[in-house]
N, C-alpha and C positions, 0 to 999 in steps of 0.2 A: 286739118284734112290734107292740106297741101304737104305739110311736113311728113305725115304718115306715108303718103304716096311716094314722096321722094326717098324716104327710107327704104321702102319695099323695093323700088327700082334699083337702088344701089346694091342691096343685098342680092338681088337676082343676077346683076352684072358680075358680082364677085364670085358667085357660084359657077357661072359660065366660064369665067377666066380660069378657075381651078380645074375644071374638067378638061379644058383644051391645053393647058400648060404642060410641057413635057416634064415627066417626073423621073428623077434619078433613082437608081436602085438604092434601097436602104441597107446600110452596112450592118452586120451582126453586132448586137450590143454585147460588151464584155463587162463582167462584175469588177468593181474596184478591188484592188489587192486586199487579201484578208489581213485584219489587224486584231491583236489580242486586247482584252480590257486591261486597263492599268490596275496594278495591285494597290489596293487601298490601305493595306497594312504596312506601316513603315518598318524598315529592317530593325531598327532599335528605337522604341518609343521612349522619350524622355519626359517623365512626369514633372509637372510644375509644382514643386513642393515648398515654395517660398513661405507659405502660410503655416507649414507644419511646425510643431514645437519640438521636433527631433529630426535628425538625419539618420538614414539607414545605409549600411554598407554590408554587402555580402562578399565574404572573402573565403578563399581556399588556403588554409594555413598549412604549411608543410611540416611534417613530423620528421624525426631523425632518420627514419627508414625510407623517406621519400613519399610516403602516402600523404595526401592532402585531405584535411578535414573541413567540411563546410561550416562556416561560422557567420552568424548574423550579429552585427554590431549596431546598437542603437545609442546615439549620442544626443543628449538633450541640447537644444539650441542654446548657444551662448555658454556652453560648459567650458570651464577652465579649471585645471588641476582637480578634476573630478576622479574619484575612485571608480574601480570597475567591479561589478558583481557578475560572476561567471556561473553558468549552469551548463553541464555537459549531459546530453540526453540521447536516448534511443527513440524518442517520440516525435521527431521532426521539428527541427529548429525553426523552419519557416512557419509551420502551423502554430507553434508556441509564441510567435511574435506577430501573429496575424489574426487575433481573435475578433477584430472588427476592421472594417474599411474606414479608417479615420485618420485625421491629421493630428490626433492627440496621442501621445505616448501611453497615457493611462488606459485609454480605450483599447489599443491594440494588444496591451499586455494583460487585460482583465480576464484572467482564466488560468488554467494550468500552464506552466509551473512558475507563476510569478506572484510574489508577495508585493502587490502593487503599492500598498500603503508605505512600505519601507523603500522600495526601489525608486518610485517616482517622488515620494515625499522627501527622500533623502538626496535627490538630484544625482543619482548614480548613473554611470554608463552601464547599459545592460548588454551582456554578451551571452548568447546561447549557441551551443555547438553540437552538431550531430556527431555522436561517437563513431569510431571507424566501423565501416560496413553498413551503416544505416542512412537512409534517405540520401542527402546530398554529399555525404562523405565517401571517400575511397576506402579500399582495404576490405578485410574480412571481418565479419561479425562473429563474436563468441559471447554467449550469455555470461554476464558478469566476468568478463575476461580476467583470468587470474594473473597475479604478479609473475614476472619472469622467474622461472624456477622449474620444479618437477612437473607442474601442470601446464607450463607455458614455456616452450623452448625458444620462442622468438625473443628478440631484444626489446620489444615494446609491450606496454600494458597501459592501464589507465593512469598509473602514476607518471610514466614518462610522457604520455600524451598531454596530461595536464601541465607538466613542466614546460614542454615545448610550446604549448598554446600560450601560457602566461608569458613566456619569454618573448614571443612574437607580439603579443598585445601591448606590452609596456614599451616596446620599441617602435610600434607602428600606429599608435593612437596618440596624436599630439595633444589631445584635450585632457589626458589623464595625469594624475600626480604620481603614477607608478605603483600604486597600492591596489592589490586585488583581493577580493573575498570570493569564496566559492560556496554555493548553497544549492539546495534542491531537495525534492521529495521522492521517496521510494527508490527506484533505480537511480534517479537523479540525486538521491541522498546517499547512495552507495558510492558514487564517484567523488563526492567531497571527502569520504573516508579514505579512498585510494589516494587522494591528493596529499594526505598526511604522511605518506611514505616518500621520503626524500623530497620535501616540499621546495618549490622555487623560492628564492629569497624575497620576491615581491608578493608572495602569498602571505597575507597578514591574519586571516581568520577563515575558519571553516564552519559551516552550519549544516550538518546533516539532519534532515527532517524525515522521520519514519523510514530510516534506511534499511535496505536489504543487507543482512549481516551474516546469518547462519541459516541457510536454506533447508537444513535437515532438522535442527533442534526446534525451531519455532517460528520461522518466517515463511516464505512463499511456497516452498515445494513440499515439505513434510512438517508435521508437528510430532515430535517424539516418535518418529518412525511411521506414523499414519500418513498416507499420501493424500495430498489435497488435489483430488482429481478434477474439480471444477476449474483448476488453473490450466488444464490441458489446452483450452482454447487460447489462452494468452501465449502459451509456448508456440502453438501453430501460427497464430497471427504474427508474432514477433520474429520468427525465424524462417518461415516458408518463403518470404520475399524480403528484399531490402526495404521496400516501402509499405509493408503491411497490407498489400492489396488483396491477398488471399485470406479469407476469414473462416473461422470455425463455423460449421453448419450443424443444424439439428433438424430432425423430423418431428419433434415433440414441442409443445408449448411448455410442458412441465419437465424440467431436468431430472426430477426424481424418476419418472417413467423411462426417460431415455437411458439413464445409467443402469437402472435395474435390468432393462431389456438387453442391454449390450453385455452385461456380465462384469468381467474383470476390467481394470483400467487398461491392462495390456491389450485386451480385445477391442476396447473402445478406440485406443490409439490406432490399432491396425485398421479398423474400419474407416478411419479418417486419413490413412496414409501417413501417419505421423512418424513412422519409422524413417522417412526420408529426412527428417529434421535432426541435426546433430545433437542438440541438447536433450531431446527425448531419448535418444539411444544411450546417452550418459546416465540419465535417470534410471532407465531399465537396468543398466549394468551396475548401479550403485544404490540398491534399496536400503543399505545399512549405513551407519555412521563410520565409514572407512576413511582412508587417507584422502580420497577425492574431496570429501566434504570438510574434513578436519583442516586440511592445508589451505582452504580458501575462506575459513571462518574469520571475518574481519576483526572480531574482538581479540582473537588469539594473535593475529598478525600485528595489530596495533599494540598489544601488550608487550611485544618484543621490539617495538620501535621507540626511539627517543621522542619525547613530547616537546615539539618546537614552537607550535603556534596555538593561539587560543581556539577552543572548540566549543560550540553550543549545540548540544544534542537536544532535539525536539521530539517528544514522545506523545502519542495519542493514547489515552486511557482505554478507548474502545477502537483500537486499530484492527480492522478486520483482515489485514494482509500482513503487516510486519510489526507485530506486537512484541516480539522478543528482542530484536537486535540492538536497539539503541540503549536499552538498560544494560545489556551484556557489555557493550562498548564502554559505558560509564564505569561499570565495575572494573573493567580491564585497565582503563587509563587513569582513573581518578587517583590511585595511589602514587602516580608519578607527579601529581600536582602538589608538590610540597609547600608551595606558597599560596595555594588555594586561589589562584588567579588565572588559570588556563583552561579548566574544564568546568563548563556550566551545563545545567540541565533544566529543561522546561517540560512540565507535564500538563497537558491540557485535556479538556473533556470532549475529545474529538474523535471522529472516524479518521481513517487514513487520508491525510492531506487536507483535512478540514481547517487547519490553521490558516489557510489563505482564502477561505470561503466565509460565509455567514456562520458564526459560531454561537448563535443565541439559543440553539436547541439541537438535539440529535434524536430523530424519530419523535417519540412521545415525550422525551425528557427535555425539560426547559431549564435554562441556566440563569435567567433573570438579567442577562447582559450579553453583548456581543463579545464573547471571549476571544475570538480570533482577531477582531479589531484591536482589542486591548493588547494582545500578544504582539501584533505587528507594530503598533505605535509606541507602546510603553516598554517593550522588552527587546524586540528584534532591532528596531531602528536605532535606539541609543547604543546598543551593543555593537552594531556595525560601525556606527559613526566613530565610536571611541578608537577603534583600531584602524580605520580606513581613511578618516578625514584628517587633514592637517590641523594640528593644534586643537583637536576636539577634546572636550572635558571627559573625565571618567564617567561611565554610564551609571554607576551605582547599582548595577544589576546584581541581585543576590546569587550566590553559587547555585541555588536551586530555587526555581519559582514553580510552585505546584498548585494546581487547582484542586480544591477539596470538594469532591462530589458529595451530595447529600445536603451539605450546608451551602454549596455554591459560593465558595470563598477562595480567593487567591491567597496563598501563603508564601512568604519569603523565608527560606530555610537555609541553614548552614551546610547541609549535606543531604544525601539520600541513601537509605531511608532516614527520615527524621520527622517525628510526629508533630512537633511544634517548634516555633521559633523563639528561642531565648527564655522559655519558661523553666524555672528552676525545678529540677526533679522530674521533668518530662522525659519519658523513655519508652522504648519499644520492647515488648516481651513476646517471645514465641509462645503462644498460648493455645493448647489443644481445644478444639471445639468438637466434642465427641458425637458420633452417630450412635444413637441409643435405641433400646427396645421401644416398641410402640411408635416407631418413626419419629422419635424426638431428637432434639439437639440440646446439648448442655455442656457446661464447662467442667463438670465432675466426671471422672473416669467411671466406667462400669464397675460396680462392686460385686463381690462374690455372691452376695445375697440376691443380685439381679439375675444370676445365671440359672436358668431352668431349662430342662429339655425342650427343644423346639423353639426356644426364645432367644437363641444366641446369634441369630442371623435373620436377615430378610432376603428373599430371593425373587427372581423373575426369569422368564424365558426370553432369551435373545434369539430372534429368528432372522437370519440374513435375507430371507425372502421378503420380509417386511421391516426393513431397518427404520430406526427412529429418524424422522426428518430433522434437519438442523434449524429449520424454520417452517412456519405454517405453509402448507401447500396451497396453490401450485408453486413449485420452486423455480424461480426465474434465474437466468444465467447471471454470472458476474458482469458488472458493468455500471457505468455512471451516467448513462443517457437513456433516452427513449422510455422514461418512466421507471427504470429499474431502481430498486431500493436496496441493492447489494450493500452499500455503505452502512446501512442501519441494522444489519442482522444481529450484531452483538448486543443491541439494546431491545430486541424483540421481547414481547411479553412471553414468559416461559410457562404460562399456565397450560398451554396445549400439551407440553411434554409432561408436566407434573401429573396429568390425569391419565397417562398411558399405563398399561399393565406391565410394559417392559422398561419402565423407569421407576426407581424408588426415590422418594422425596422425604427427607428428614427436616423437621421444622422446630424452631425454638419457641419458647413462650414469648408473649408480647414484651418488648423491651420497655423498661421503665426509665432508662437513662441512655444517653448517647453512647454508642460503641464505635470507636474509630480504629481503622486499620491503615497502616502505611507501609507498603512493601509488597513482597510476594507471598501469598498464602501457599502452603505446601500440603498437597494431598498425601495422606498416609492411609491407604486403602488395604485392608485385609480382606481378600476375596478369593473365591474358588470358582472353577468352571468345570463342567462335565466335558468340555472340549479340550483341545491341546494347543489352542491359541485363542486370544481374546483381546479386544480393545476395551479400555476403561475411560469413560468420560466423567469428569467431576466438575460441577458448576456451583459456585458460591453466589447466592441470590439474596437480594433485598426485597422482602415482601411488604408492600405498602399496606396501610390500614384498609379495612374492608370498604370504607367510604372516605373519600378525600373531598371535603366540602368545597375547597377552593378550586379543585380540578377534578370533577366527577369521573372523567375517563381514566384516572389513575387509581381508582378504587380497586384494591386487591392486586394491583400490577406486580408482576414478578420480574424484577430487573436484575439481569446477570451482571454482577460486579467483576467476576473473574471466573474463567473456565477454560479447560483444555482437555486434550485427549492423549492417551498413552497406549502404545501398541505392546501387548503383553510379552511377546517374544523377546523384547529387549530388557526384560526385568533384571537380568544378571549382567548383560553387556550390551551397549549400544552398537557395537561393531559386529558381534557374533550372535545372531539370533539362536534361540533355543526353544524347543517345544515346552509347553507348560505341563506340569504333572497334573493330570485330571483329578478333580474332586479333592484337591489339597489346598487348604487356606494358605495363601502366600501374601507377602507384603509388597505392594506397589507404591513406591514413593516418587513423586514428581512435583515440580514447581508449577504453579499457576501464574498467569500474567500479573504484573504489578498493578496494585490498586492504591488509591488514596481516597478513602470513602468513610463517611459517617453514617451508620445505621441509626436512624433517629428514634426517639421514644414513640411508642405506638406502632412501630414497624416490627417485623419478625425477620429472623435469618433462616434461610433454607439452604440445604445442600441436596442437589440432585445427582444421582449416579445412573449411568446407562452404558450400553456397549456398542452403540453406533451413533454416528452424527452425519447423516447422509442427505444428499450426495456430495456435500463438501469434501468429506473424506471417503476413500474407497472402503468397501465392506471387507471386514475380516471374515474369512470363511469359517473361522472357529475350529478349523482343522489345520494343523501345522503343515505347511507346504514350503518348499525351498524359496519360492518367490510368489508373493501374493499377486504380483502383476499378472501372473499366468495361472491363477487358480482356475480349476475346471468346475463346471456346474455341480458335479458330484461332491466337490470339496466343501460346498457351503451347507452347513448343518446347524440345526437348532442346538442350543446349549442352555443348561440351567446355571444361572449365575447367582452366587451367594455373597452377600456383604455382611461381614461379621462385626459384632459389637459386644463380645463377651470379655471377661477379664483375661488378660494375656493375649487376646485377639481383638483388641479394640481398634476400630477404624476412626480416624479423626482428620479434620483439616486444621493444620497449624496456622493460626492467625498471627500476623504481625501487629499485635494489639498495642495501641498507644495508651499509656497510663500517665496520669498526672497526680501530684500529691493531693 
């Protein structure tokens, strides 16, 4: 109680003193000087990579004209006297070396365009470079930049850029033994071909895989004159910007609808602003096989070059993009290989680029083993080691290693085409498989007794307003991601087409013995049209038995083994188009893609013929116009197409038939 009273009195006294004490005026308070926040991002972050199994260097390598090319160099930790594997690409070197955020070289390379089993398994220094004008590289981009000459007045091309790059690499990478190999797929396979022109002395081997070779005859842009219009998106994506940030767009889920609605390919391009892109303007200006295409066909260029270094050409039997070129290059340069030790060929059961992916199946077709893994470990790696590593043993790789589809067997062959390895009397004979009355196929030519009025041909109506789809609708765009199945279309079941009234399908009897083909089938089509222009599509098909006990889904499956399109206006000349004489039977002869296939007993052989393959290829209006790119709506007309199978007018597919004693 006393303590409380004393406390209260003291508090009262303190309050009185405060009220009586003189108070000085309070000065105005001022805010402290303004201060910014410290930047938390360092000017140059240095990653701690001591635990990584590789070191990464980004370099700008100068070319002879002063342009610098962005180059990613990946060196395995502890590498000494290691060879270099180089890829030159328009697809972003940084992206191709950053497939994962990982401290392991195998992980960051696992994806396009890296044969990881060979690169990492072989302990190679990996180098990927942006070609001039793309992504991190300086300079101007030109699609498939031609060699210095009539189409390229500048002093630089892919040959000189490769030479200058290799020269820099061997002088500035201390871990290397000074030996370089170049490899790559598609466009990245085109650059290893260019490297064969005046090669650098340090370049010891080249491996072009699925390369772009002749864009008019049978690779990316045309097939025998028919324009591959679904590739227009690639052209825009690749050339509209340096870094591919502008993409092709569509207002339809189904490309079939989009392309029919737009009309001609020229009109489709116009709607997308594609005329701003240089390569598209060149395509519009060169619809025929003129000097523009002839002078940059790599098979012809290399045929005129000395063969200085070993080359391994890698071909996919179901390459949906570049199925023509590597076989053409093989034919062009193999005659120079007099000692049979510089030109090698591999044929695998793959889509475009599948040789570095899982190769155990393609679509519904199964191969009973991982064929891509076998290629990388047993063929590619020993081949590279032989030419790039110090004191490496000979690889023992056969001149030709070919997968035989149907039997699912790898074959070691002395040359291509060659039906069998070392068998006495084994040979290939060009054997006609005739289209016959009653929609039959057979090895005997039509006889005079078979010729009866109205039985000398089969016919169908080709309507450009309703073209034949190249695969079951809805037709999705080209692409390798987001669930797109573009890589599989060449092995799609062809039953949908065989049931259409605008497709004729000729079928053999059930086979009682294996029938093997090795090489290129040749279409010999005697046909007429009521129009003045026409496309002809010929497909060679393996028809499975009606029931397959071990794999029920394959019952009756129609597997296209080889097929292609030919634009009729080029029947007489690939360079100078000409209208077709209406209602006149004429011969159309053109090669189909290479096959190495066995039609098994119990199967049948089918040949389908049609006049459109849409929207992969632009529609032929079936009326001759100067340029199909600018065909008008009134030019597209129905036509009656006749396929002849009479004596003297026999249509057939010439098979490269393998025979044994």
